[in-house]
N, C-alpha and C positions, 0 to 999 in steps of 0.2 A: 853773326858769324864772321870772324876775322879771317883774312887771307892766310895768316900764320897758322891758325887752328885748322883751317880747311886743308892746308898742305900736309900737316902732321896726320890728320885723320885719313886722308887719301893715301898717303905713303904706307901707313899701317895696314890699310885695307888691301892694297895691291900686294904688299909683302905677304900677307896672310893667304890671299887667294892663289898666288903663283908659287910660293915657296913654303907655305905652312908656318911662317913665322908670326910672332905677335898673337898667338892663340892662348887664351886662358885655358888652364887644365880641364875646366868643365865646359868648354865650348861645345855647342850642340849643332850638328849639321843635319838639316832636314831637306828632303826632296819631295816635292809635290808631283805625284804620278797621275795617271788618268783617273784612278779611283781611290787613292789613298794618299796619306802623307807618312813618310817613313824616315827613321834615323838611318843615315848612311855615312860612309867614309868621306872624309874631306877630299874634294876634287882639286887638289893642289897640282895635278898634272896639267891643268889649264895654264898654258904658257903666256897667253895674251888675254888681257881683260880691258874693257872699256868702262870707265866710270861715267854714269849718266847724271846722277844728282847726289848731293850730299846735304844732310840735315844735321845740325850740331846743336846740342843743348849743353849746359855747363858740365855735365858728367857723362853724357851718353851721346852717341851719334849713329846715324844709319846711312849707309852708302848703297845706292842703287847701281847695279853693274850688269854688264853683258859680256859673255865670252862666246866662243865659237858655237857652243851647243846649248848654253844655259843663259837664263836671266834670273835675277834675284836680288836679295837684300842682305847685306852684312851689317850686323849690329856690333858696335864697339863701346867699351866703357873705359873711362879714364881711371888709371890706377898707377900710383907712384910716378906721376909725371909722364906717363906714356899711355898710349891707347892700345887696348887688347881686344881681340874679337871674342865675343861671348856667344854669338849664334849666327848662323847663316841659313837662309831659306831660299831654295832654288826651284825652278821649273824649267823643263825643256822648252826651247823656242817653239812657237806655234805660228802658223800663218793666219790663224783666226783673229779677226779684228775685235778690238775692245768696243763694246756697245754701251749706251747709257744705262741699260738694265744691269750691267756688270757693276757699275759705280753704285747703283741703288742697292745691290746686294751687299757690297762692302760697307755701305753707309748704314744699312739696317743692323748689320752685325756689330759694328763699332758704336755708332752714335745711339742706335735704338736699344740693342740688347746689352752691350757692355756698359754704357753710361746709365741705362735704366737700372740694371742690377746694382751698379755701384751707388747710384743715388739712393736707392731703396734699401741698401745694405742687405741684399738678398743673395746669400751665397749659393743657394740652390739654383737660382736663375743664372748666376754667373757661371756655374758648372755646365750650363747648357750652351755656352758660347766660348768659354775658355777651354781649349782643347786639353785633354789629359797630358799631352806632351809639352804644353805651353808652360813657360816659367816667367815670373816677374823678375827682372834683373835690374839692378841699379848699383851705383857706387856712391858711398858716403865716405866714411873713414876706410872702408874696405869694400870689395865687391860682394854684393849680396845676391843670392839666388833663392827665390821662393818658389816652391813647387805649386802645381795646380791646386792640390788639396789644401795646402797651407794658405794659399792666396784666397781661395773661396771661404775658408774659415775666418780669415782676417776681415773679409768683406762683411760677413754676418755679424761679427763681434766688434766692429769698428768703434762704436760709441760706448762700448762697455770696457774699453781699455785705454790706457794713456798712450799718446797725449790727447786723444779725442774725447775722453770721458767728460772732461770739464766743459766741453762745448756741446754736450748732448742736446741742449735746448734748441740748438740751431739746426738739428738734423733735418727737419722738414720745413725750414725757413727758406723761401726763395732768395732772401738777401744773402744767404750763405753759399749760393750756387755760383761757382766760378767756371762752370762747364762751357767749353768753347770748342767748336770744330775748326781746325786750322787748315786741313788739306787732305786730299786723297791722291796717291800716285799709284797707277796700275801698270804692271809690266806684262801681264797676260790677262785674259778675261777671268782668271781664277786666282790671281795673286796680286795683292795690293798692300801698300803701306798707308795707314791712316794716322794722322797726327791730331791730337786733341788735348785739351786741358780738363782736369776734373778737380773740383775744390771740396775739401773737407777741412774746416778749421782745425788746427792752425796751419795746414799745409795746402798748397795748390800744386798739383802734380801736372807735369807735362809728359804725356804718354806717346810713345811710338808703338803702334800696334801693327804687326804683320798679320794680315788676314788671308785665309785661303778657302776656296770652295772645294769641299770634299763630299763626293756622292750627293751633290745637289744642295748641300747646306754650307753656309759660311761659318768659319771658326776663326778665333784668334789663336795663332800658333806660336807667336813669340811677342814678348812685350819688354820694352825698356822704358825706364822712367827717370825723371829728374824732378826735384822739388824746390819750391821757393816758399817763403813765408806768406801766409794769408793774413796780411797785416791788419785788416779791418777788425780782427777779433783779438788783438793783443790785450785788450782791456777786459776780456771775459773772465 
């Protein structure tokens, strides 16, 4: 992450949070309440925000922030040489301390269920952890938004469609697995960002997963991705 890139991402995030600027038309604002997660209006009335951490990939970034009343994560995508907000997930501040079991819950949701369903190309299992409001978002030549239903279908049919079909023989090969857990950042006991890599030739995805605990169960409620070549299999 360069200082230059970090400054641009952070400026775009602050502009979005305080003035509603740099928002993609399909930007989704989610609030985690005591017993649900709901779509809500952007809280651009927040006049002051503090940025806590910033994670940047080639085409996506996530910024952890805090305001007077809320903590949360803003996801941005790179489009036409500028960063635009594609989603924000917030929760009200709580005095409750984050415990090791909270990390374990977010870990099981992401590394266990999400990666397990992804590795096994099991769309039905993915639907048990990929919340109906969740979307896969990424930027290639343009910003792409994949709904929960579309994403789960893509998981099930991954090796039946291009560009993965010609690598189908590697589906169950341990040599083809590029899965890596990179980190977990929690802002409340029920809201976390998990960063990981998932490999399916010819691509290696870097995923940023916003995970939320809703009625006792952990769900992925927002995802952004960036890809790189899985070079080991260019000769397949």
